Every structure is written in C-alpha cells, then in structure tokens.
N, C-alpha and C positions, 0 to 999 in steps of 0.2 A: 638433198633435193629441197628447193625452196618452193613453197606453195603460196600463191596469191589468189585471193577471191576478188574478182573484178565485177562490181555492180555497174550495169550499163543501161543508159537511157538511149532509146532509138526513136526513129520515125515509126509510129505505131502501125503504119500501113505496110511496113517492110520487115516486121519482126522475123518471120520465118526465113527469109532470104539472108538477112544479116546474121541470124543465128547459125545458119549453115556455113557462111563464109568464115565466121569466127571459129566454128568447130573444126574447120578444115586446116587451121593453123597448127604447125608442128607442136608447139608447147602448150596447146589448149587440150585438156583431157576431157572436159565436159562443158556443155552450155545448157543452161536451164532457162525456160521461158517461165516467168513468175508474175504474180500479182503484186500490186503495191507501187511504191515510188519509182522503182526501176522495172525495166522490161525483160532484161536478161541478166543472168549471173553466169560468169565463166570461171572455171577453175584453171589456173595457169600454173604449170610446174616447170621449173628451170633449174639449171645447175648453179648459176651465180646470180647475185643481185643485179649485176650490170645487165644481164640478159632480160630482166623485167622491162627495162627501158626499150629494148628492141622490140619486145612483143606488145606491150600495152600501148604507150604513145606512138611507137614506131609502126605498128601494124593494125591493132584493134581500133585505135582512135581514128585511123585514116580510112576505115571502111566507110563508104558513102551511106549516110543514114545514121551513123553513130553520132549522137549528140553530146554525150558526157560519160565519163567514167569515174568511178570511185573505188580505189584499190585498197585492199586490206591484206597485209602480209601475215601469214601464220607464224607464230612463234614455235608451236608444237602441234603435232597432229594426234588426235585420239580417234580410234575407230572401234567398232564393235569387235572386230578381229583382235585388236590389241587387248580389250577387256576380257574376252574369252580366254586368251592365252595366259593373262595374268591370274585369272581365277583357277586355271587348270594346273598351275605350278604345284607340284608335290602330290597330285592326285594320280592314282593308278588308273590306267585305261581299261 
C-alpha cells in the first residue's frame, strides 16, 4: 500500500464542503482541516504509484475550490501500534 500526504489550499469560504468531497473519494482515508499555510491535509492510500495520478491531479485537484496541492509520498509508515508490538516482543502476557 502506498500512502501519500496531500497538503491542500482551498477557497477558505468552502473548506467544509471541499473536505467532504475529498473525504468521499475511494482512495482517501482521512481529511484534516488544519491551521497554517494549507487548509486541508488528505491521507491517500493506493495500491500502485500510477493510482496517485488518478486520485490527486485527476480527482482532488479538479474539485471546485481546490487551489493547489503539495503531495508527499511516504517511504515507510510508523505508528503507535507498530511501536507497541516491537516493545512487546519476547514479553510474556
């Protein structure tokens, strides 16, 4: 699974509507409304790199009110669950 973090600038008067449209896309797992330079952050998960082109420029960028995107592809994923499992190796429950 390939994970991309997409930073999104939008029309500020339409942030909730745009976030809902993005969240409804199949390959989008979460959308966060955030402070700072960008208005939204979307987590996109796909099977192949080529699928990113279908989702990000092909769908997200075409939503009315989306002004710009900045995409970051994850090399590796670390989560609290992964850390807990690693520290639990060899311990008796």
